[in-house]
C-alpha positions, 0 to 999 in steps of 0.5 A, spaced: 787 618 070 794 621 072 796 628 070 803 628 067 808 634 065 813 632 060 819 637 058 821 637 051 816 632 048 815 635 041 819 630 038 824 624 039 823 620 046 819 626 049 814 625 044 814 618 044 813 618 052 807 623 051 804 618 046 805 612 051 802 616 057 796 619 053 795 612 050 793 609 057 788 615 058 793 620 062 792 627 061 799 629 058 802 636 058 808 638 053 813 643 056 817 645 049 819 651 045 817 648 039 810 645 037 809 638 036 810 636 029 803 632 030 798 633 035 797 627 039 790 626 043 791 627 050 797 632 050 797 639 051 803 643 048 805 649 053 810 653 049 816 655 054 823 654 055 826 650 061 832 654 062 827 660 064 825 658 072 819 663 072 816 660 065 817 653 069 814 655 075 808 658 071 807 652 067 807 647 073 802 652 077 797 652 071 797 644 070 796 643 078 791 649 078 787 646 073 787 639 076 788 640 083 794 635 083 800 633 079 802 626 079 808 625 074 813 630 072 818 628 066 824 632 065 826 630 058 828 637 055 836 637 052 840 640 047 847 638 045 852 642 041 858 639 038 865 642 040 872 641 042 873 643 049 878 649 047 873 652 042 867 652 045 864 659 048 862 661 055 855 662 052 854 655 049 856 652 055 851 656 059 846 654 054 847 647 055 848 647 062 841 651 063 837 647 059 840 640 061 841 640 068 838 647 071 832 646 067 831 639 070 832 642 077 827 647 076 822 642 073 823 637 079 823 643 084 817 646 082 813 639 081 816 636 088 813 642 092 806 640 089 807 633 090 810 634 097 803 638 099 799 633 096 802 627 099 805 623 093 808 623 086 814 621 081 819 625 078 823 622 072 828 625 067 832 623 061 840 622 063 844 619 058 850 614 058 854 620 056 854 621 063 858 614 065 864 615 060 868 620 056 865 622 049 869 627 045 866 634 043 861 633 048 864 635 055 859 640 057 853 635 055 856 629 058 857 633 065 850 635 065 848 628 064 852 625 070 849 631 074 842 629 072 844 622 075 847 626 082 840 630 082 836 624 082 840 620 088 839 627 092 832 628 090 830 621 092 834 622 099 831 628 101 824 627 098 823 620 100 818 616 102 813 621 099 816 623 092 819 617 088 825 619 083 829 616 078 832 617 071 833 614 065 840 613 061 839 612 054 844 610 049 843 611 042 836 612 040 834 612 033 829 619 033 827 622 026 832 627 027 838 622 028 836 618 022 836 624 018 843 626 020 846 619 018 848 616 011 846 608 011 854 607 012 854 612 018 848 608 021 851 601 020 858 604 023 855 606 029 850 600 030 856 595 029 859 599 036 853 597 040 853 590 042 845 589 041 847 591 034 842 597 033 839 603 036 834 603 040 827 606 038 824 612 042 818 607 044 823 603 048 825 609 052 818 611 053 816 604 056 821 605 061 818 611 063 811 608 063 814 603 068 818 607 072 811 612 073 807 605 075 805 602 081 810 596 079 816 601 081 813 603 087 820 601 091 824 604 086 827 611 088 834 614 087 836 609 081 838 610 074 836 605 069 841 604 063 838 602 056 843 602 051 844 595 048 850 593 052 854 600 050 857 601 056 858 594 058 865 594 055 869 599 052 865 601 046 863 608 049 868 613 047 869 610 040 862 611 039 862 618 041 868 620 037 864 617 031 858 621 032 856 625 026 857 633 026 851 636 029 848 629 032 843 630 038 845 625 043 841 622 050 
Protein backbone atom coordinates (compact mmCIF):
# COMPACT_ATOMS: atom_id res chain seq x y z
CA UNK A 1 0.00 0.00 0.00
CA UNK A 2 1.30 3.43 -0.99
CA UNK A 3 0.49 6.71 0.73
CA UNK A 4 -0.73 9.15 -1.92
CA UNK A 5 -1.61 12.83 -1.61
CA UNK A 6 -3.50 14.49 -4.49
CA UNK A 7 -4.58 18.11 -4.66
CA UNK A 8 -7.83 19.01 -6.38
CA UNK A 9 -9.20 15.48 -6.22
CA UNK A 10 -12.83 16.30 -5.47
CA UNK A 11 -13.84 16.31 -9.13
CA UNK A 12 -12.70 15.69 -12.69
CA UNK A 13 -9.22 14.34 -13.34
CA UNK A 14 -8.29 14.50 -9.67
CA UNK A 15 -11.29 12.44 -8.57
CA UNK A 16 -10.63 9.82 -11.25
CA UNK A 17 -6.99 9.64 -10.21
CA UNK A 18 -7.85 9.29 -6.53
CA UNK A 19 -10.28 6.49 -7.37
CA UNK A 20 -7.66 4.70 -9.49
CA UNK A 21 -5.06 4.66 -6.73
CA UNK A 22 -7.58 3.83 -4.00
CA UNK A 23 -8.97 1.01 -6.13
CA UNK A 24 -5.50 -0.51 -6.21
CA UNK A 25 -5.39 -0.55 -2.41
CA UNK A 26 -3.45 2.66 -1.83
CA UNK A 27 -4.34 5.12 0.94
CA UNK A 28 -5.23 8.40 -0.75
CA UNK A 29 -5.63 11.91 0.64
CA UNK A 30 -7.46 14.62 -1.29
CA UNK A 31 -6.37 18.21 -0.57
CA UNK A 32 -9.16 20.37 -1.96
CA UNK A 33 -11.21 23.41 -0.96
CA UNK A 34 -14.41 21.65 -1.97
CA UNK A 35 -15.63 18.30 -0.64
CA UNK A 36 -15.97 15.44 -3.14
CA UNK A 37 -19.39 15.00 -4.70
CA UNK A 38 -19.34 11.38 -3.60
CA UNK A 39 -17.11 9.71 -1.00
CA UNK A 40 -14.66 7.14 -2.37
CA UNK A 41 -13.46 4.28 -0.15
CA UNK A 42 -9.80 4.75 0.64
CA UNK A 43 -9.83 8.51 -0.04
CA UNK A 44 -9.70 11.02 2.84
CA UNK A 45 -10.67 14.63 2.17
CA UNK A 46 -8.39 17.29 3.64
CA UNK A 47 -10.02 20.72 3.19
CA UNK A 48 -7.50 23.32 2.16
CA UNK A 49 -6.33 25.87 -0.40
CA UNK A 50 -3.07 25.01 -2.19
CA UNK A 51 -2.37 28.74 -2.55
CA UNK A 52 -1.83 28.86 1.23
CA UNK A 53 1.65 27.45 1.83
CA UNK A 54 1.03 26.99 5.55
CA UNK A 55 -2.06 24.90 4.82
CA UNK A 56 -0.11 22.79 2.34
CA UNK A 57 2.67 22.19 4.84
CA UNK A 58 0.18 21.22 7.52
CA UNK A 59 -1.59 18.77 5.21
CA UNK A 60 1.66 17.11 4.14
CA UNK A 61 2.87 16.96 7.72
CA UNK A 62 -0.37 15.34 8.86
CA UNK A 63 -0.26 12.63 6.22
CA UNK A 64 3.41 11.91 6.87
CA UNK A 65 2.95 11.78 10.62
CA UNK A 66 0.00 9.41 10.37
CA UNK A 67 1.86 6.89 8.21
CA UNK A 68 5.54 7.65 8.67
CA UNK A 69 6.02 8.10 4.94
CA UNK A 70 4.65 9.74 1.81
CA UNK A 71 5.11 7.82 -1.43
CA UNK A 72 3.33 9.81 -4.15
CA UNK A 73 2.31 13.47 -4.39
CA UNK A 74 0.17 14.63 -7.32
CA UNK A 75 -0.29 18.40 -7.67
CA UNK A 76 -3.47 18.52 -9.72
CA UNK A 77 -5.41 21.53 -8.37
CA UNK A 78 -5.92 24.21 -11.00
CA UNK A 79 -8.25 27.02 -12.01
CA UNK A 80 -8.86 29.06 -15.15
CA UNK A 81 -10.55 32.38 -15.79
CA UNK A 82 -11.46 33.30 -19.36
CA UNK A 83 -10.40 36.88 -20.05
CA UNK A 84 -8.70 39.06 -22.65
CA UNK A 85 -5.13 40.10 -21.88
CA UNK A 86 -6.20 43.76 -21.80
CA UNK A 87 -9.11 43.14 -19.47
CA UNK A 88 -7.86 40.77 -16.80
CA UNK A 89 -7.25 42.17 -13.32
CA UNK A 90 -4.14 41.80 -11.17
CA UNK A 91 -6.20 39.92 -8.57
CA UNK A 92 -7.38 37.37 -11.15
CA UNK A 93 -3.88 36.83 -12.49
CA UNK A 94 -2.39 36.41 -9.03
CA UNK A 95 -5.05 33.90 -8.06
CA UNK A 96 -4.42 31.76 -11.15
CA UNK A 97 -0.66 31.85 -10.60
CA UNK A 98 -0.96 31.21 -6.86
CA UNK A 99 -3.09 28.10 -7.39
CA UNK A 100 -1.76 26.67 -10.65
CA UNK A 101 1.98 27.28 -10.37
CA UNK A 102 2.96 28.29 -6.85
CA UNK A 103 0.53 25.71 -5.46
CA UNK A 104 2.47 23.02 -7.32
CA UNK A 105 5.77 24.36 -5.98
CA UNK A 106 4.44 24.44 -2.41
CA UNK A 107 3.07 20.90 -2.54
CA UNK A 108 6.12 19.46 -4.27
CA UNK A 109 8.53 21.21 -1.91
CA UNK A 110 6.72 19.99 1.20
CA UNK A 111 6.44 16.48 -0.20
CA UNK A 112 10.03 16.39 -1.44
CA UNK A 113 11.42 17.26 1.98
CA UNK A 114 9.84 14.12 3.41
CA UNK A 115 10.73 11.98 0.40
CA UNK A 116 14.40 12.95 0.47
CA UNK A 117 14.55 12.17 4.19
CA UNK A 118 12.87 8.80 3.71
CA UNK A 119 14.99 7.90 0.68
CA UNK A 120 12.46 7.91 -2.15
CA UNK A 121 9.17 9.07 -3.61
CA UNK A 122 7.40 10.34 -6.72
CA UNK A 123 6.23 13.89 -7.48
CA UNK A 124 3.66 14.34 -10.25
CA UNK A 125 1.59 17.28 -11.50
CA UNK A 126 -1.05 18.25 -14.02
CA UNK A 127 0.32 20.56 -16.70
CA UNK A 128 -1.49 21.06 -20.03
CA UNK A 129 -1.19 21.32 -23.78
CA UNK A 130 -1.96 24.99 -23.08
CA UNK A 131 1.66 25.30 -22.10
CA UNK A 132 2.78 24.38 -25.62
CA UNK A 133 0.82 26.72 -27.86
CA UNK A 134 -1.16 29.91 -27.58
CA UNK A 135 -4.76 29.64 -26.41
CA UNK A 136 -6.60 32.99 -26.64
CA UNK A 137 -8.18 34.33 -23.44
CA UNK A 138 -6.08 32.11 -21.14
CA UNK A 139 -2.71 33.88 -21.07
CA UNK A 140 -2.11 33.47 -17.33
CA UNK A 141 -3.36 29.89 -17.33
CA UNK A 142 -1.17 29.02 -20.32
CA UNK A 143 1.88 30.53 -18.62
CA UNK A 144 1.32 28.57 -15.41
CA UNK A 145 1.04 25.29 -17.29
CA UNK A 146 4.27 25.96 -19.18
CA UNK A 147 5.80 26.80 -15.82
CA UNK A 148 4.82 23.42 -14.37
CA UNK A 149 6.79 21.66 -17.11
CA UNK A 150 9.81 23.83 -16.24
CA UNK A 151 9.42 23.05 -12.54
CA UNK A 152 9.24 19.35 -13.42
CA UNK A 153 12.60 19.40 -15.19
CA UNK A 154 14.30 21.43 -12.47
CA UNK A 155 12.94 19.43 -9.54
CA UNK A 156 14.01 16.23 -11.32
CA UNK A 157 17.57 17.46 -11.79
CA UNK A 158 17.91 18.63 -8.21
CA UNK A 159 16.25 15.63 -6.54
CA UNK A 160 17.53 12.72 -8.65
CA UNK A 161 18.16 9.93 -8.07
CA UNK A 162 16.20 9.88 -4.82
CA UNK A 163 12.91 11.40 -5.99
CA UNK A 164 11.35 10.98 -9.44
CA UNK A 165 9.40 13.87 -10.97
CA UNK A 166 7.03 13.99 -13.96
CA UNK A 167 4.01 15.87 -15.22
CA UNK A 168 1.03 15.00 -17.40
CA UNK A 169 -0.24 17.43 -20.03
CA UNK A 170 -3.79 16.58 -21.02
CA UNK A 171 -5.61 18.07 -23.96
CA UNK A 172 -9.41 18.27 -23.93
CA UNK A 173 -10.87 16.11 -21.16
CA UNK A 174 -14.59 15.45 -20.83
CA UNK A 175 -15.10 16.04 -17.15
CA UNK A 176 -18.66 16.46 -15.81
CA UNK A 177 -18.05 20.19 -15.42
CA UNK A 178 -16.84 20.48 -19.01
CA UNK A 179 -19.75 18.46 -20.34
CA UNK A 180 -22.23 20.70 -18.53
CA UNK A 181 -20.87 23.72 -20.41
CA UNK A 182 -21.17 22.18 -23.88
CA UNK A 183 -24.18 22.12 -26.14
CA UNK A 184 -24.18 19.10 -28.48
CA UNK A 185 -23.07 21.35 -31.35
CA UNK A 186 -20.22 22.84 -29.32
CA UNK A 187 -19.01 19.39 -28.28
CA UNK A 188 -19.07 18.18 -31.87
CA UNK A 189 -17.19 21.27 -33.05
CA UNK A 190 -14.40 20.79 -30.51
CA UNK A 191 -14.16 17.05 -31.20
CA UNK A 192 -13.78 17.83 -34.91
CA UNK A 193 -10.61 19.79 -34.13
CA UNK A 194 -9.01 16.87 -32.26
CA UNK A 195 -7.32 14.28 -34.52
CA UNK A 196 -8.59 11.45 -32.30
CA UNK A 197 -12.11 12.80 -32.84
CA UNK A 198 -13.05 12.96 -29.18
CA UNK A 199 -12.20 14.25 -25.72
CA UNK A 200 -10.25 12.12 -23.29
CA UNK A 201 -12.05 10.55 -20.36
CA UNK A 202 -10.73 11.49 -16.89
CA UNK A 203 -9.94 7.83 -16.29
CA UNK A 204 -7.47 7.89 -19.20
CA UNK A 205 -5.49 10.66 -17.53
CA UNK A 206 -5.71 8.83 -14.20
CA UNK A 207 -4.18 5.76 -15.86
CA UNK A 208 -1.18 7.84 -16.90
CA UNK A 209 -0.64 8.99 -13.32
CA UNK A 210 -0.92 5.43 -12.07
CA UNK A 211 1.74 4.33 -14.55
CA UNK A 212 4.11 7.21 -13.75
CA UNK A 213 3.91 6.36 -10.04
CA UNK A 214 4.65 2.69 -10.67
CA UNK A 215 7.88 0.69 -10.70
CA UNK A 216 7.45 0.27 -14.46
CA UNK A 217 8.24 3.99 -14.84
CA UNK A 218 11.30 3.85 -12.59
CA UNK A 219 13.59 5.27 -15.32
CA UNK A 220 11.31 8.21 -16.10
CA UNK A 221 12.06 11.53 -14.47
CA UNK A 222 12.00 15.14 -15.62
CA UNK A 223 9.51 14.20 -18.33
CA UNK A 224 6.21 15.64 -19.55
CA UNK A 225 3.69 13.09 -20.81
CA UNK A 226 1.29 14.65 -23.34
CA UNK A 227 -2.13 12.99 -23.66
CA UNK A 228 -4.09 15.00 -26.19
CA UNK A 229 -5.42 12.79 -28.98
CA UNK A 230 -2.93 14.36 -31.39
CA UNK A 231 -4.07 17.91 -30.67
CA UNK A 232 -0.63 19.58 -30.74
CA UNK A 233 0.81 17.32 -33.42
CA UNK A 234 -0.57 19.67 -36.07
CA UNK A 235 -1.87 23.21 -36.12
CA UNK A 236 -5.25 22.78 -34.42
CA UNK A 237 -4.36 23.95 -30.94
CA UNK A 238 -4.87 27.69 -31.25
CA UNK A 239 -8.09 27.20 -33.20
CA UNK A 240 -9.37 24.87 -30.51
CA UNK A 241 -8.51 27.33 -27.75
CA UNK A 242 -10.47 30.09 -29.46
CA UNK A 243 -13.49 27.82 -29.65
CA UNK A 244 -13.58 26.92 -25.97
CA UNK A 245 -16.88 28.17 -24.50
CA UNK A 246 -17.15 30.87 -21.87
CA UNK A 247 -16.08 29.71 -18.42
CA UNK A 248 -14.63 26.38 -19.52
CA UNK A 249 -12.15 24.66 -17.27
CA UNK A 250 -9.08 23.51 -19.13
CA UNK A 251 -6.20 21.23 -18.32
